[in-house]
C-alpha atoms as a printed R data frame, in Angstrom:
   type eleno elety resid chain resno      x      y       z
1  ATOM     1    CA   UNK     A     1 22.330 68.595 -13.544
2  ATOM     2    CA   UNK     A     2 24.513 66.147 -11.632
3  ATOM     3    CA   UNK     A     3 26.825 63.464 -12.970
4  ATOM     4    CA   UNK     A     4 28.125 60.573 -10.859
5  ATOM     5    CA   UNK     A     5 30.658 57.874 -11.484
6  ATOM     6    CA   UNK     A     6 29.517 54.527 -10.145
7  ATOM     7    CA   UNK     A     7 31.456 51.273  -9.786
8  ATOM     8    CA   UNK     A     8 30.450 47.657  -9.482
9  ATOM     9    CA   UNK     A     9 31.044 46.411  -5.926
10 ATOM    10    CA   UNK     A    10 32.041 42.791  -6.113
11 ATOM    11    CA   UNK     A    11 34.149 41.077  -3.461
12 ATOM    12    CA   UNK     A    12 35.887 37.711  -3.540
13 ATOM    13    CA   UNK     A    13 37.718 36.020  -0.664
14 ATOM    14    CA   UNK     A    14 40.389 33.368  -1.177
15 ATOM    15    CA   UNK     A    15 42.117 31.466   1.631
16 ATOM    16    CA   UNK     A    16 45.774 30.505   1.055
17 ATOM    17    CA   UNK     A    17 48.286 28.529   3.120
18 ATOM    18    CA   UNK     A    18 52.065 28.651   2.847
19 ATOM    19    CA   UNK     A    19 55.237 28.106   4.845
20 ATOM    20    CA   UNK     A    20 56.526 31.710   4.591
21 ATOM    21    CA   UNK     A    21 55.165 35.210   4.150
22 ATOM    22    CA   UNK     A    22 56.765 35.337   0.701
23 ATOM    23    CA   UNK     A    23 54.963 32.167  -0.371
24 ATOM    24    CA   UNK     A    24 51.639 33.463   0.983
25 ATOM    25    CA   UNK     A    25 52.161 36.760  -0.877
26 ATOM    26    CA   UNK     A    26 52.930 34.895  -4.131
27 ATOM    27    CA   UNK     A    27 49.830 32.724  -3.718
28 ATOM    28    CA   UNK     A    28 47.638 35.766  -3.078
29 ATOM    29    CA   UNK     A    29 49.075 37.553  -6.126
30 ATOM    30    CA   UNK     A    30 48.772 34.554  -8.437
31 ATOM    31    CA   UNK     A    31 45.148 33.896  -7.443
32 ATOM    32    CA   UNK     A    32 43.979 37.495  -7.933
33 ATOM    33    CA   UNK     A    33 41.107 37.374 -10.456
34 ATOM    34    CA   UNK     A    34 41.331 39.689 -13.508
35 ATOM    35    CA   UNK     A    35 39.879 43.141 -12.776
36 ATOM    36    CA   UNK     A    36 40.268 42.765  -9.008
37 ATOM    37    CA   UNK     A    37 42.728 44.266  -6.510
38 ATOM    38    CA   UNK     A    38 43.856 42.686  -3.254
39 ATOM    39    CA   UNK     A    39 42.598 45.017  -0.515
40 ATOM    40    CA   UNK     A    40 43.422 43.053   2.635
41 ATOM    41    CA   UNK     A    41 44.965 39.769   3.720
42 ATOM    42    CA   UNK     A    42 45.205 39.227   7.461
43 ATOM    43    CA   UNK     A    43 47.802 36.565   8.271
44 ATOM    44    CA   UNK     A    44 47.381 33.763  10.830
45 ATOM    45    CA   UNK     A    45 50.166 31.584  12.161
46 ATOM    46    CA   UNK     A    46 49.546 27.867  12.595
47 ATOM    47    CA   UNK     A    47 49.477 26.571  16.165
48 ATOM    48    CA   UNK     A    48 52.549 24.448  15.528
49 ATOM    49    CA   UNK     A    49 54.364 27.289  13.769
50 ATOM    50    CA   UNK     A    50 54.888 25.487  10.443
51 ATOM    51    CA   UNK     A    51 52.163 27.111   8.371
52 ATOM    52    CA   UNK     A    52 50.995 30.630   7.666
53 ATOM    53    CA   UNK     A    53 47.518 31.234   6.297
54 ATOM    54    CA   UNK     A    54 45.842 34.356   4.987
55 ATOM    55    CA   UNK     A    55 42.343 35.215   3.845
56 ATOM    56    CA   UNK     A    56 42.766 37.476   0.823
57 ATOM    57    CA   UNK     A    57 39.934 39.903   0.101
58 ATOM    58    CA   UNK     A    58 39.758 41.183  -3.475
59 ATOM    59    CA   UNK     A    59 37.522 44.005  -4.735
60 ATOM    60    CA   UNK     A    60 36.564 44.533  -8.366
61 ATOM    61    CA   UNK     A    61 38.043 47.790  -9.709
62 ATOM    62    CA   UNK     A    62 37.594 47.590 -13.478
63 ATOM    63    CA   UNK     A    63 33.897 48.263 -14.052
64 ATOM    64    CA   UNK     A    64 32.560 51.813 -13.811
65 ATOM    65    CA   UNK     A    65 30.092 54.023 -15.621
66 ATOM    66    CA   UNK     A    66 28.541 57.475 -15.412
67 ATOM    67    CA   UNK     A    67 24.949 58.376 -14.651
68 ATOM    68    CA   UNK     A    68 23.180 61.760 -14.650
69 ATOM    69    CA   UNK     A    69 20.117 63.194 -12.930
70 ATOM    70    CA   UNK     A    70 18.760 66.609 -11.960
71 ATOM    71    CA   UNK     A    71 18.988 66.074  -8.177
72 ATOM    72    CA   UNK     A    72 21.017 64.077  -5.670
73 ATOM    73    CA   UNK     A    73 17.926 62.133  -4.607
74 ATOM    74    CA   UNK     A    74 17.191 61.108  -8.204
75 ATOM    75    CA   UNK     A    75 20.860 60.323  -8.818
76 ATOM    76    CA   UNK     A    76 21.002 58.023  -5.778
77 ATOM    77    CA   UNK     A    77 17.844 56.251  -6.987
78 ATOM    78    CA   UNK     A    78 19.599 55.416 -10.282
79 ATOM    79    CA   UNK     A    79 22.434 53.501  -8.600
80 ATOM    80    CA   UNK     A    80 21.683 49.800  -9.173
81 ATOM    81    CA   UNK     A    81 22.051 47.165  -6.469
82 ATOM    82    CA   UNK     A    82 25.624 45.954  -6.297
83 ATOM    83    CA   UNK     A    83 27.058 49.322  -7.359
84 ATOM    84    CA   UNK     A    84 28.420 52.254  -5.345
85 ATOM    85    CA   UNK     A    85 28.673 55.953  -6.120
86 ATOM    86    CA   UNK     A    86 32.290 57.144  -6.203
87 ATOM    87    CA   UNK     A    87 31.867 60.877  -6.762
88 ATOM    88    CA   UNK     A    88 29.385 63.472  -7.956
89 ATOM    89    CA   UNK     A    89 29.922 66.671  -9.890
90 ATOM    90    CA   UNK     A    90 27.700 69.438 -11.195
91 ATOM    91    CA   UNK     A    91 27.564 69.748 -14.961
92 ATOM    92    CA   UNK     A    92 26.207 72.557 -17.121
93 ATOM    93    CA   UNK     A    93 22.874 71.882 -18.828
């Protein structure tokens, strides 16, 4: 028998604009939705040099569950759309 931990895969992107890297970082942190982690935020400088913008990408990290099945093929078939399999382990029957 196999047991897998699966997690909801939800992504949100938020664009922020500030005048310094510190301000952009604060904006990205303050706008992080509950249950999400900031995973990337590429920074762009304004053409005139006065503004810095970043597109923050947040992934949901707080929703997981376990599923079981007798084979890897059957286990993979149980993973719903919008979820990903994190790891698999063999368990005793």
